[in-house]
C-alpha positions as CSV (number, residue, x, y, z in Angstrom):
1,M,-32.9,9.1,4.3
2,M,-30.1,7.0,3.6
3,S,-26.4,6.8,2.9
4,G,-25.0,3.2,2.5
5,C,-26.0,-0.2,1.6
6,I,-28.1,-2.9,3.5
7,F,-26.4,-6.3,2.4
8,N,-29.2,-8.4,3.7
9,R,-32.1,-7.1,2.4
10,H,-33.4,-9.9,0.4
11,E,-33.5,-11.6,3.9
12,L,-35.5,-8.8,5.5
13,A,-37.9,-8.1,2.7
14,S,-39.1,-11.8,2.5
15,G,-41.4,-10.7,5.6
16,Q,-42.7,-8.3,3.4
17,N,-45.4,-7.9,1.1
18,D,-43.6,-7.1,-2.5
19,G,-40.4,-6.5,-0.4
20,I,-37.9,-7.7,-2.7
21,Q,-38.9,-5.1,-5.3
22,I,-39.2,-2.0,-3.0
23,P,-35.7,0.3,-2.6
24,D,-34.0,0.3,0.7
25,P,-35.1,3.2,2.2
26,E,-38.8,2.4,1.7
27,L,-38.1,-1.1,3.1
28,I,-36.5,0.5,6.0
29,A,-39.8,2.7,6.6
30,R,-41.7,0.0,6.9
31,M,-39.5,-2.1,9.5
32,F,-39.4,1.5,11.6
33,R,-43.0,1.5,11.4
34,N,-43.7,-2.2,12.5
35,E,-40.6,-2.4,15.2
36,G,-39.7,0.8,16.3
37,T,-36.1,1.9,16.5
38,D,-35.5,-2.1,17.4
39,F,-35.6,-2.7,13.7
40,V,-31.6,-1.2,13.0
41,K,-30.9,-4.3,15.2
42,S,-31.7,-6.9,12.4
43,L,-29.6,-5.0,9.7
44,N,-26.3,-6.0,8.3
45,G,-25.2,-3.3,6.3
46,D,-22.6,-0.1,6.3
47,F,-25.1,2.4,6.7
48,I,-26.7,6.0,7.9
49,I,-30.0,6.2,8.1
50,C,-31.9,9.3,9.0
51,I,-35.7,9.4,10.1
52,I,-38.3,12.1,10.6
53,L,-41.6,12.0,12.3
54,P,-42.5,15.9,11.4
55,L,-45.8,15.9,13.5
56,E,-43.8,14.4,16.5
57,G,-41.2,16.8,16.0
58,R,-38.7,13.7,16.1
59,L,-36.0,12.5,14.3
60,W,-33.8,9.5,14.2
61,L,-29.9,9.0,13.1
62,C,-28.8,5.2,13.0
63,R,-25.2,4.2,12.5
64,D,-24.0,0.8,11.3
65,H,-23.0,-1.9,13.7
66,A,-19.1,-1.5,13.4
67,G,-19.0,1.9,12.1
68,I,-18.2,1.6,8.8
69,R,-20.0,4.9,7.7
70,P,-18.9,8.2,9.6
71,L,-21.7,10.3,11.1
72,A,-20.8,13.3,13.0
73,W,-23.5,16.1,14.4
74,S,-24.0,19.1,16.8
75,V,-26.9,21.1,18.2
76,R,-26.8,25.0,17.9
77,Q,-29.6,26.9,19.0
78,N,-32.0,24.1,19.3
79,T,-31.2,23.2,15.8
80,L,-29.7,19.6,15.1
81,F,-26.8,19.6,12.1
82,F,-25.5,16.6,10.9
83,S,-23.3,15.1,8.1
84,S,-21.3,11.8,7.0
85,D,-18.6,14.5,6.1
86,M,-17.2,15.7,9.7
87,N,-14.7,18.1,9.0
88,S,-16.9,20.0,6.2
89,L,-19.4,19.7,9.4
90,C,-16.8,21.4,11.9
91,C,-16.0,24.1,9.4
92,H,-19.5,25.4,8.7
93,L,-20.1,25.6,12.8
94,A,-16.4,26.7,13.8
95,A,-14.0,27.9,11.3
96,D,-13.0,30.7,12.9
97,E,-12.4,29.1,16.3
98,P,-8.8,27.0,17.0
99,I,-8.5,23.2,15.6
100,E,-8.7,20.4,18.4
101,Q,-5.0,19.5,18.9
102,E,-6.3,16.3,19.8
103,Y,-7.3,15.6,16.4
104,L,-4.1,16.8,14.8
105,M,-1.5,14.8,16.7
106,Y,-2.9,11.3,16.0
107,P,-0.2,10.2,14.0
108,F,2.2,11.2,16.9
109,K,0.4,9.6,19.8
110,F,-2.4,7.7,21.2
111,V,-5.3,9.9,21.2
112,D,-9.3,9.6,21.3
113,L,-9.7,9.0,17.8
114,Q,-13.4,9.9,18.2
115,T,-12.2,13.9,18.7
116,T,-13.3,15.9,15.7
117,P,-11.7,19.4,14.5
118,S,-14.2,21.2,16.8
119,G,-15.0,20.5,20.3
120,R,-19.0,21.8,18.8
121,V,-18.9,18.5,16.8
122,R,-19.6,15.0,18.0
123,K,-19.4,11.5,16.5
124,V,-22.5,9.4,16.3
125,P,-20.8,5.8,17.7
126,P,-20.9,3.2,16.2
127,G,-24.0,0.4,16.8
128,H,-25.7,3.6,18.4
129,W,-29.0,5.9,17.3
130,L,-29.4,9.2,18.1
131,M,-32.9,10.7,18.7
132,F,-33.4,14.5,18.4
133,D,-36.5,16.8,19.6
134,L,-37.7,19.7,21.5
135,N,-36.3,18.3,24.5
136,G,-32.7,17.6,23.1
137,V,-30.6,14.7,22.2
138,E,-30.9,11.3,23.4
139,I,-28.2,8.5,22.6
140,K,-28.6,4.7,22.8
141,K,-26.6,1.5,21.9
142,Y,-28.6,-0.8,20.0
143,W,-25.7,-3.4,19.8
144,A,-23.8,-5.0,22.5
145,P,-21.3,-7.5,22.1
146,E,-20.1,-6.9,25.5
147,G,-23.2,-8.7,26.7
148,L,-21.9,-11.9,25.0
149,K,-21.4,-14.9,26.7
150,T,-18.4,-17.7,25.8
151,D,-20.4,-21.0,24.3
152,K,-18.5,-23.5,26.2
153,G,-20.7,-25.8,23.8
154,L,-18.6,-25.4,20.3
155,T,-15.6,-27.9,19.6
156,Y,-12.9,-27.4,17.5
157,D,-14.5,-28.5,14.2
158,K,-17.9,-26.7,14.3
159,V,-16.1,-23.5,15.3
160,I,-14.0,-24.0,11.7
161,S,-17.7,-25.3,9.8
162,D,-19.3,-22.4,11.2
163,L,-16.6,-20.1,10.4
164,K,-16.0,-21.0,6.9
165,K,-19.6,-20.8,5.8
166,L,-20.1,-17.5,7.5
167,T,-17.1,-16.0,6.5
168,A,-17.8,-17.0,2.8
169,D,-21.2,-15.1,3.3
170,A,-19.8,-12.3,4.9
171,V,-18.4,-12.0,1.3
172,R,-21.1,-12.9,-0.5
173,I,-24.0,-10.7,0.5
174,R,-21.0,-7.4,-0.2
175,C,-21.0,-8.6,-3.6
176,D,-22.6,-6.2,-6.1
177,G,-23.1,-7.2,-9.6
178,R,-23.6,-3.5,-10.2
179,F,-20.0,-2.6,-9.9
180,T,-16.8,-3.5,-11.0
181,A,-14.9,-5.2,-8.0
182,G,-11.0,-5.6,-7.0
183,A,-9.3,-6.4,-3.9
184,H,-6.7,-5.6,-1.5
185,V,-3.8,-8.1,-2.0
186,S,-0.7,-8.6,0.3
187,G,0.9,-11.6,1.7
188,G,-1.2,-11.5,4.7
189,L,-3.7,-14.1,5.6
190,D,-6.4,-11.8,5.8
191,S,-6.4,-9.8,2.8
192,S,-5.7,-13.0,0.8
193,V,-8.5,-14.9,2.0
194,V,-11.1,-12.3,1.3
195,A,-9.8,-11.2,-2.1
196,A,-10.0,-15.2,-2.7
197,L,-13.5,-15.5,-1.9
198,V,-14.8,-12.1,-3.6
199,R,-12.8,-13.3,-7.1
200,K,-14.8,-16.5,-6.7
201,C,-18.3,-14.5,-6.1
202,Y,-16.9,-12.7,-9.5
203,S,-16.1,-15.4,-11.2
204,K,-17.8,-13.7,-14.2
205,Q,-15.7,-10.6,-14.3
206,E,-13.0,-11.2,-17.2
207,L,-10.3,-8.9,-15.1
208,F,-10.2,-8.8,-11.6
209,H,-7.3,-6.2,-10.4
210,G,-5.5,-7.4,-7.1
211,F,-4.2,-4.0,-5.4
212,S,-1.1,-4.1,-3.8
213,L,0.6,-1.1,-1.6
214,T,4.3,-3.0,-2.3
215,P,6.1,-1.4,-5.3
216,A,6.6,-3.4,-8.4
217,V,10.0,-1.7,-9.0
218,F,12.3,-1.2,-6.0
219,D,15.5,-2.6,-4.5
220,A,15.2,-4.7,-1.8
221,A,17.7,-7.4,-2.8
222,D,18.9,-7.9,0.5
223,V,15.3,-8.7,2.4
224,K,14.7,-12.5,3.7
225,Y,10.7,-12.1,3.0
226,D,9.4,-10.3,-0.2
227,E,5.7,-10.3,0.1
228,R,5.7,-9.1,-3.9
229,E,6.2,-12.9,-4.3
230,M,3.7,-13.8,-2.4
231,V,1.1,-11.5,-4.0
232,R,2.1,-12.8,-7.6
233,K,1.6,-16.6,-6.4
234,L,-2.3,-15.3,-4.7
235,C,-3.1,-13.6,-7.9
236,D,-1.8,-16.7,-10.1
237,M,-3.9,-19.1,-7.9
238,T,-7.2,-16.9,-7.9
239,G,-6.9,-15.5,-11.5
240,M,-6.6,-11.9,-10.5
241,I,-4.1,-9.3,-12.2
242,P,-1.8,-7.8,-9.6
243,S,-1.7,-4.0,-9.3
244,F,1.4,-2.9,-7.9
245,S,2.0,0.8,-6.5
246,D,3.4,3.3,-8.0
247,L,3.5,6.3,-5.6
248,K,6.1,9.0,-6.1
249,K,7.1,11.8,-4.3
250,S,4.8,14.0,-6.8
251,D,1.7,11.8,-5.9
252,L,2.7,12.1,-1.9
253,L,2.8,15.7,-1.9
254,R,-0.5,15.7,-4.0
255,Y,-2.2,13.8,-1.1
256,L,-1.0,16.0,1.2
257,G,-3.4,18.7,0.0
258,D,-5.8,15.9,0.6
259,F,-5.7,15.8,4.7
260,F,-8.8,17.6,5.1
261,L,-10.5,13.7,3.8
262,N,-8.1,11.2,3.9
263,Q,-6.6,12.0,7.8
264,G,-3.4,10.7,7.4
265,H,-4.0,7.5,5.2
266,L,-1.8,8.9,2.0
267,V,-1.3,5.8,0.2
268,E,-4.5,4.7,-0.3
269,N,-5.2,7.6,-2.4
270,R,-3.0,5.9,-4.8
271,I,-4.9,3.2,-4.3
272,I,-8.0,4.8,-5.3
273,E,-6.6,6.5,-8.6
274,T,-5.3,3.2,-9.9
275,A,-8.4,1.6,-9.4
276,V,-10.1,4.8,-11.0
277,S,-7.8,4.0,-14.3
278,L,-9.1,0.1,-14.4
279,N,-12.5,1.2,-14.0
280,V,-12.5,-0.7,-11.0
281,N,-15.2,1.2,-8.3
282,L,-15.8,-1.4,-5.8
283,L,-12.9,-2.9,-3.3
284,F,-12.9,-5.3,-1.0
285,S,-10.3,-5.0,2.0
286,G,-9.1,-7.3,4.7
287,W,-9.2,-4.9,7.3
288,G,-10.4,-6.0,11.1
289,G,-9.2,-9.4,10.5
290,D,-6.5,-8.9,13.0
291,E,-8.4,-7.3,15.6
292,F,-11.3,-10.7,15.6
293,V,-11.3,-13.4,12.9
294,S,-7.7,-14.1,12.4
295,T,-6.7,-12.4,16.1
296,G,-3.6,-13.7,17.7
297,S,-3.5,-11.5,20.6
298,R,-1.5,-12.3,23.8
299,A,-4.2,-11.2,25.5
300,I,-5.5,-15.2,24.9
301,D,-2.3,-16.1,27.0
302,A,-3.8,-13.5,29.8
303,E,-7.1,-15.2,30.0
304,L,-5.5,-19.1,29.7
305,F,-3.0,-18.0,32.5
306,R,-5.8,-16.4,34.6
307,K,-8.1,-19.5,34.3
308,M,-5.2,-21.3,35.3
309,R,-5.2,-23.6,31.9
310,F,-1.5,-24.1,32.3
311,G,-1.5,-26.8,30.1
312,L,-3.0,-25.1,27.3
313,F,-0.4,-22.2,28.0
314,F,2.7,-24.4,28.0
315,R,1.5,-25.7,24.7
316,R,1.7,-22.8,23.2
317,H,4.8,-21.5,25.3
318,P,6.5,-25.0,25.8
319,A,8.4,-24.8,29.4
320,S,11.3,-25.5,28.5
321,R,11.6,-22.1,26.4
322,I,11.6,-20.5,29.9
323,R,13.2,-17.0,28.9
324,R,9.9,-16.8,26.3
325,W,7.3,-18.2,28.3
326,M,8.6,-15.8,30.9
327,K,8.7,-12.7,28.8
328,V,5.1,-13.8,28.2
329,L,4.1,-13.8,31.4
330,A,5.4,-10.2,32.5
331,N,3.9,-8.5,28.9
332,A,0.7,-10.3,28.3
333,V,-0.7,-11.0,32.2
334,F,1.5,-8.8,34.8
335,L,1.7,-5.8,33.0
336,P,-1.5,-5.0,31.8
337,A,-3.0,-6.0,35.0
338,L,-0.8,-3.3,36.9
339,G,-1.7,-0.7,33.8
340,I,1.9,-0.9,32.8
341,V,2.6,-1.0,29.0
342,D,5.4,-3.0,27.4
343,D,9.3,-1.8,26.8
344,D,8.4,-2.3,22.8
345,L,5.2,-0.1,23.0
346,E,7.1,2.2,25.3
347,K,10.0,2.7,23.1
348,S,7.6,3.3,20.1
349,L,5.5,5.9,21.6
350,K,8.5,7.7,22.6
351,A,9.7,7.6,19.2
352,D,6.4,8.7,18.0
353,A,5.9,11.8,20.5
354,M,9.7,12.8,19.5
355,Y,8.7,16.0,17.7
356,L,6.0,17.3,20.1
357,K,6.4,19.6,23.2
358,A,7.0,17.7,26.6
359,A,3.7,18.8,27.7
360,S,1.8,17.4,24.3
361,R,3.6,14.0,24.2
362,K,1.8,11.9,26.8
363,S,-0.6,9.6,24.9
364,N,-4.6,9.2,26.0
365,R,-4.6,6.7,28.7
366,S,-8.0,5.1,27.4
367,A,-6.6,4.9,23.9
368,I,-3.9,3.0,25.2
369,K,-5.7,0.4,27.5
370,N,-8.1,0.0,24.8
371,Y,-5.6,-1.0,22.7
372,S,-2.6,-2.8,24.6
373,L,-3.9,-3.4,28.1
374,H,-6.1,-6.2,28.0
375,S,-7.4,-9.2,30.9
376,S,-8.4,-11.3,28.6
377,R,-9.7,-12.1,24.9
378,K,-13.5,-10.7,24.9
379,D,-11.4,-7.7,26.6
380,F,-9.1,-7.4,23.9
381,H,-11.9,-7.6,21.1
382,L,-14.1,-5.1,22.6
383,G,-10.9,-2.5,23.1
384,M,-10.5,-2.9,19.6
385,L,-13.9,-1.9,18.8
386,R,-13.4,1.0,21.2
387,H,-10.2,2.6,20.4
388,Y,-11.8,3.6,17.1
389,H,-8.5,3.1,14.5
390,L,-10.9,0.9,13.0
391,Q,-13.3,3.1,12.3
392,Q,-11.2,5.9,11.6
393,R,-9.4,4.3,8.8
394,C,-13.2,3.2,7.5
395,E,-14.4,6.6,7.6
396,A,-11.3,8.0,5.9
397,W,-11.4,5.6,2.8
398,S,-15.4,6.2,2.9
399,M,-14.8,9.7,2.0
400,I,-11.3,9.8,-0.3
401,G,-13.4,7.1,-2.1
402,F,-16.8,8.9,-2.3
403,L,-15.3,11.8,-4.4
404,S,-13.5,9.2,-6.7
405,G,-16.9,7.3,-7.4
406,V,-15.1,4.3,-5.4
407,E,-17.6,1.9,-2.6
408,Y,-15.1,-0.1,0.0
409,R,-16.3,-3.5,1.8
410,Y,-15.0,-4.9,4.8
411,P,-16.3,-8.7,5.6
412,L,-14.5,-9.4,8.4
413,L,-15.8,-6.5,10.0
414,D,-19.5,-7.7,9.6
415,W,-21.2,-8.2,12.8
416,R,-22.0,-11.7,12.6
417,L,-18.1,-12.4,12.2
418,I,-17.6,-10.2,15.4
419,E,-20.2,-11.6,17.7
420,F,-19.2,-15.3,16.6
421,V,-15.1,-14.8,17.1
422,I,-16.4,-13.6,20.8
423,K,-18.3,-16.5,21.7
424,V,-15.7,-18.8,20.7
425,P,-13.5,-20.3,23.8
426,S,-10.1,-19.4,24.3
427,E,-9.1,-23.1,24.8
428,I,-10.4,-23.7,21.0
429,L,-7.6,-21.0,19.8
430,S,-5.2,-22.6,22.0
431,L,-5.4,-26.2,20.5
432,E,-3.2,-25.4,17.4
433,S,0.5,-24.9,17.7
434,M,0.4,-22.1,15.0
435,P,-1.2,-18.4,15.6
436,R,-4.3,-17.2,14.7
437,P,-5.7,-20.7,14.1
438,L,-9.1,-20.2,12.8
439,L,-8.7,-18.2,9.2
440,R,-5.6,-20.5,8.6
441,A,-8.3,-23.4,8.7
442,V,-10.9,-21.4,6.8
443,A,-7.8,-20.5,4.1
444,K,-7.2,-24.1,3.4
445,G,-7.3,-24.8,-0.5
446,L,-8.2,-21.3,-0.8
447,I,-4.7,-19.5,-1.3
448,P,-1.1,-20.8,-1.4
449,E,-0.1,-22.7,1.2
450,E,3.0,-20.4,1.7
451,I,0.6,-17.5,2.7
452,R,-1.4,-20.2,4.7
453,I,1.2,-21.1,6.8
454,S,3.5,-17.7,7.2
455,R,3.7,-16.4,10.6
456,S,5.4,-13.3,9.0
457,K,3.4,-9.8,9.4
458,A,5.9,-7.7,8.6
459,D,6.3,-6.6,4.8
460,P,10.0,-5.4,4.8
461,V,10.0,-4.1,0.8
462,Y,7.1,-1.8,1.5
463,S,8.4,-0.4,4.6
464,R,11.9,0.2,3.0
465,F,9.8,1.6,0.2
466,L,7.6,3.8,2.5
467,Q,10.7,5.0,4.5
468,H,12.1,6.3,1.0
469,V,9.3,8.3,-0.3
470,F,8.7,9.5,3.3
471,T,12.3,10.8,3.3
472,E,12.4,12.1,-0.3
473,T,9.0,14.0,0.2
474,G,10.5,15.9,3.6
475,I,13.6,16.6,2.1
476,H,11.3,18.7,-0.4
477,L,9.4,20.3,2.0
478,S,12.3,21.1,4.4
479,G,12.5,24.2,3.7
480,E,9.2,25.2,4.5
481,I,9.1,24.4,8.5
482,I,10.1,28.2,9.4
483,E,6.5,29.0,7.7
484,W,4.6,26.5,10.2
485,R,6.2,27.5,13.1
486,Y,3.4,30.6,13.0
487,N,0.5,28.4,12.7
488,P,-1.1,27.9,16.3
489,D,-3.0,25.1,14.9
490,L,0.7,23.6,15.5
491,S,1.4,25.0,18.7
492,F,2.4,21.7,20.1
493,A,5.2,20.7,17.6
494,D,8.9,20.9,18.7
495,F,9.8,22.8,16.3
496,D,13.3,23.6,17.5
497,L,14.5,20.1,17.9
498,L,12.7,19.4,14.5
499,E,15.3,21.8,13.0
500,R,18.5,20.8,14.9
501,D,17.6,17.1,14.1
502,L,17.4,18.4,10.1
503,K,20.3,20.3,10.3
504,L,22.1,17.6,11.9
505,H,21.0,15.2,9.3
506,Q,21.9,17.8,6.3
507,E,25.1,18.8,7.4
508,E,26.2,15.8,9.1
509,G,24.3,12.9,7.7
510,R,23.5,12.4,11.2
511,A,19.6,12.3,13.4
512,D,18.3,11.0,16.0
513,D,16.1,9.0,13.8
514,T,15.6,9.7,10.0
515,W,12.5,7.9,9.8
516,Q,10.7,9.9,12.1
517,L,12.4,13.3,11.1
518,Y,11.2,13.2,8.2
519,R,7.7,11.2,8.6
520,A,7.2,14.6,11.0
521,I,8.1,16.6,8.9
522,V,5.3,14.8,6.0
523,Y,2.7,15.0,8.6
524,L,3.0,18.5,9.9
525,K,2.8,19.7,5.7
526,A,-0.3,17.7,5.8
527,M,-1.6,19.5,9.3
528,H,-0.8,22.9,8.0
529,V,-2.2,22.5,4.5
530,F,-5.7,21.4,6.2
531,S,-5.2,24.3,8.9
532,E,-5.3,26.6,6.0
533,R,-8.2,24.8,4.2
534,Y,-10.5,24.6,7.5
535,H,-10.1,28.6,8.6
536,R,-10.8,29.9,4.9
537,R,-14.1,28.7,5.5
538,S,-14.7,30.8,8.0
């Protein structure tokens, strides 16, 4: 059995008699018969594979390298249960038990994102296979990027040349003429490069839509940077039709009921609905670029300093700008070495956890370390894989997309790209004055120059729009808070503080942080609905 796609099947099938004609499951069965479990190492795809040998009483589950497809499992009375629908599996096995609060609290703090609603159910880690027989469960890692070594023979020109080919191929193999394709677009580097390359592959598709999270109509006259202009320029250059978000309060209220599926990724629901209305059923995303191919991680500075490559360090941070490079040293080198987060992250953690009870506010230490405390660029890349935010979003989009007949593709999470970037010496990333130099070089001539050279990663229009919609929705829901108090699954929430700040805002027009206030109300509503639906299945 198989769920998903194998993107390099032509390469794999070339070694099989009549391999091109056979379906993916049969090709995989032949490879397993010839190579055993090692066959999965050569696959390039987003997949879950189940192989059963009934005469031997054995079953294997394989999850793709980067963990694009969700896969959860549990053993009960010597029976293996598994599903790509984690929440439904948890409901089936444990709907009469309390929900794991770590699972619900991720919008408010760093948590272990591999947690499921039930402690009985676990996720198969990315790049692993699971084997089940009468002796129990064995889980083994088949993809080990931590074992990769820096390729010191690489030159800048060689890196850029190879990366251009590899990025284009990662997009090409994910294109499928059976689908009508579209792409996420923004003023960002990652999504723009992916969208431009996809559009080239689908040059014969007459109408190609680029989907932006930013609204077409929203008053933001005083912002210095309007990403909508970048989206329009990208679409004009590449022959795409821009489709801007029209998310409203009524939409957000509907999506709160889908927390069971979207896991809090509320805004993407509207993208999917719009895509379906335009007959688009394959969406390409630049998700994962920041973590790998276009990284500008400050872990580069930590590595340069540790290797005593001071010339390159000061090339990135000129010695004349003393306050800047001293701050970089503190935040990128010394604080991570001591296991201390910087002031900006500390403030963010405190704000996000504002409406949790004191005993619940502490973030998961391993999650913080994986996300923020790195001694080298390789450590950063591996931390991004371990932290699981990449997979969590892919899992959520997979579920909500599946129910609407929409597939997702993430070319920048191709395991070949991840491995390639890990092997690139950090010194090469320090030769250019601009951050994120590799993908900028790949992007030359593909996308508008304003996007290629832009240093901005913020979209102030979208941020204001999101705050506006969340605030409207939070105000609408504020009368329901008293009901949520009595939900034992939400016992981690500080409803006294929430109601105090709500009263201050409603009566006096003030509160400590109105964005955090209404954001908390929206997510608590989603979790309350999730809790009711979860236990209703018992």
